N, C-alpha and C positions, 0 to 999 in steps of 0.2 A: 470614569476611566475610559480612555480611548481604546479602540481595537488594538492598535499596534502596541500601546503601552501595556495592555493586558497580556498579550502574547510575549512581549519582551520580558515581562516579569517572570512568566512561566519558564522561559528559556534561561533566564539568569539563575533561577532557582535550580534548574536541572544542572547547570554548570557548577553552581556552588556546592551541590550535593554529589558531584563527581560523575553524573550521568552523561554529561557532555564535556568533551575536551575543549581546549581553547581553539583548536583548529575547526572543530565542528560548530562552535559558537560563532566564530568569524564567518563560516560558510553560510550561516543562517542570518547574517547581518546584511541582508539584501534589501534595498529600498522597496517599500510596499509589501514585503512578504508577510508582515504582521497581519494586514487586512486579509490576505489570501488564506492564511492559516485560520484566523478567527472565524471566517465564514464557514469553516468546516467543523467547528467545535459545537455542533448543534445542541445535544441534549444537556439538560441541567443535571449536574452530578447528584443533586438531592432527589431526583426522580428515579434513580437507580437504587433498588433496595438490596441488591446482591453485595456480599462482602468481598467478592472477587469478580473482575471483569476481564474479558478477552476482547481486544480491539482488532477487528478484521478490516483491513483497508485495501482497496484496489485502485491502482492507477491504470486506466484503460486507454490504449491508443485510439485516437479518433482522427488520425491523419488520413488524407485522401487515398493513400495507397491501400488501406484496408478495404475501401469500397471499390475504387476504380481499377487498381492494378491486380488485385487478388480476388475480389468478390467475396470477401470473408465477413461482411457486415453481419449477416444473420448468425453465422457461427460464433462470433464474438458475443453477440447479444445473448444467445442461448447459453454460452459458456458462463457468462456473468450470472445469469439467472439460475444456472445449475448450482453455483456456489451458494446462493441465497437459499435454495431449496434444501441443500444438504445441511446447512447450518440450522435451518428452521426445524429440521427433523431430529436434531440432536437433543440430548437431555439437558444440555447447558443453554438452551435457546434464550432464556431470560437473562443470562449473564454475558451474552455476546452482543457487542455493539458494532455496527457496520458503517462504513463510509466509502463512497466511490467518487473519484474525481477523474475527469477526462484529461488526456495528455495536453490539450490546448487550453486548460484552465477552468473549464466549466465544472461545477460541482453537481453531480447527479443527485446526491443526498448527503447531508452532513451526518456526523456520528449520531446514531439513534438505534432504537430497537429493531430487530429483524422484521417485525410485523409492519413497521412503518417504512421499510426500505422500498424504494421505487425500482421496479423491474425495468430492464432495458427493453425498448420497443422501437418501432419505426418513427415514433414521434419525438423521442428524446435522445436517440443515437443516430446521427447522420454524419459519419466520418468524412470530413472534407478539409481538415486543417493541415498543419505542418507537423514537425517532429521535434519539439523542444524537450527532448528526453532528459537531459541533465537538469535544466531549469526546473521542470515540474517534479522530477524525482526529489530535488532539494525541498520543494514546497511540501510534497506529500510526506516526506520523512520528518520534516519540521513539524507538520501537523500531528504526526504520531507522537513525537516527543512532547508536544504541548498538551495533547489530550491525556497521554499517560501521566504527565505531571499533575494535571488537574485532579485526577483520581487519587494519586498518591498523596497529594496535599490534603485531601479530605479523608485520609485513612482507609482508602479502598485499595486492595491489592490488584495490580493491573499487569497484564501481559499483552503482547501484540503480535499479529501475523500480518505481514504486508506483501502484496503481490504487485510487481511492476510489469506491465504488458506492452510490447511494441512489436512492430513487424519491420523495423528498419533502424539504422543508426541515427544518432543525433544529427540534426541539420539546422535547427533554428534556435538553439539556446543562446541567450544574450549575456548571461551572468555567470553560469556555472560550467564546470568541466567534469570529466569523469573523476578526477582527483577530488574535486569539491564534494561530490556525492560520496566518494569513498570515506572521506573523513567522518561523515555522519554515520554511515553504515558500520564502520569500525567500532564506533561507540555503542551502537545499538545491539550488535550481536552478543549473545550470551544467554543468561538465565531468564531474561524478561522479554526478549524480542527476537522475532524471526523475520528476515527480509529475503524474499524470493523474487524470481524474475522469469518471465516467459518471452522467448524470442520466436515469433512466428516466421518461419523460413521465407525469405524473399529471393533466395537463389544466390546472393552475393555478400551476405553479412555474417561475420563470425561472432555470433552472440556470446559464445563462451568467453571470447576475448573481451568484448565490450562490457559484459556484465562483471567479468573478473576485474577489469580496471575500475569498475564502480564499487568494488569491494564485496560483491555477492559471492558466497562460497559455491563451488562447483556442484555440491550436492543439493543446492537450492535453485538450480537453473534448469528450466524446461525449454526444449527446442523442438516443438512440434513441426511437422511438415506442413506445407501449404494446402491442407485439405480440411474440409469441415469436420470429418470424423477425428482427425488427429488433434485439431484445436479443441473440440469438445472433450476429448479424452484428457488433454492436458489440464483443462479447467477442472475436470473431475478429480484428477490427481491432486491438484491444489486443495480442492474442497475437502478431500479425505484427510489431508494433512492438517488443515485448519480445524476440522472437527476433533481430530485426535489431540491436537495441541490444547484445545479448550477444555478438555476433560478434567485435568487436575495439574497441579504444579509438577508432579512427577511425570505425567504424560507429556507436558510441555517440554521439560528438560530432555526427555528421551527423543521426542520428535525433533527438537532443535539440533540435537547432536547427530541424528541419523539422516536428516534431510528427507527428500521425497521417498527414499528407500526404507524409511522407518517402518517396522512391522505394525 
């Protein structure tokens, strides 16, 4: 079975089971997206012994402005690694699968166990690309849907927590718009999925508006200032929410409803 055919079947199943609306299914019908999604579906479902899994996914901005305009390269690296550290210290470590993709399409690591996740460093994170925010948000959310469906199809209860990080508005998307992203986010929000976003202040972008147009609820939007300490703190806030959501179905529901302010 080809890569795109495999992913296509997962998305068709999600649509047939009511997890994806017609609009979201059409949003994911982008040429070559199947191969992009398939590349991130790393781990074999049979290798996971847990009866429930939490998928923690991060889409990290690697545009040039992170490095050249703001000098936040190291802060973003440390923030990402802080999330891995926090998840690794939780009691649910063995039932959490992680995946990180960069905004310009490179996969840092496909879905896998925390112990196998690659930490960001000077060798694998060198932000110098563009800002295809909408295109890659569609890819990463489509990946969440496909991976979720893989586990559900194999009788494993799955939930997901996704973080989209950028320091600017979309500039280079070729296929998707904010409305496209919104159609997928709308289907995901609820008892099984959390979609969050972080907009690192660039001095002129209204991230509440941009992320709101993408369908992300206000309570799941972080807008740290353009300082290393604020960026690290924001990643820490996300990591606490991800850990809390992974604890149980009840904790997930409470966290999903309360956003970053959940107790």
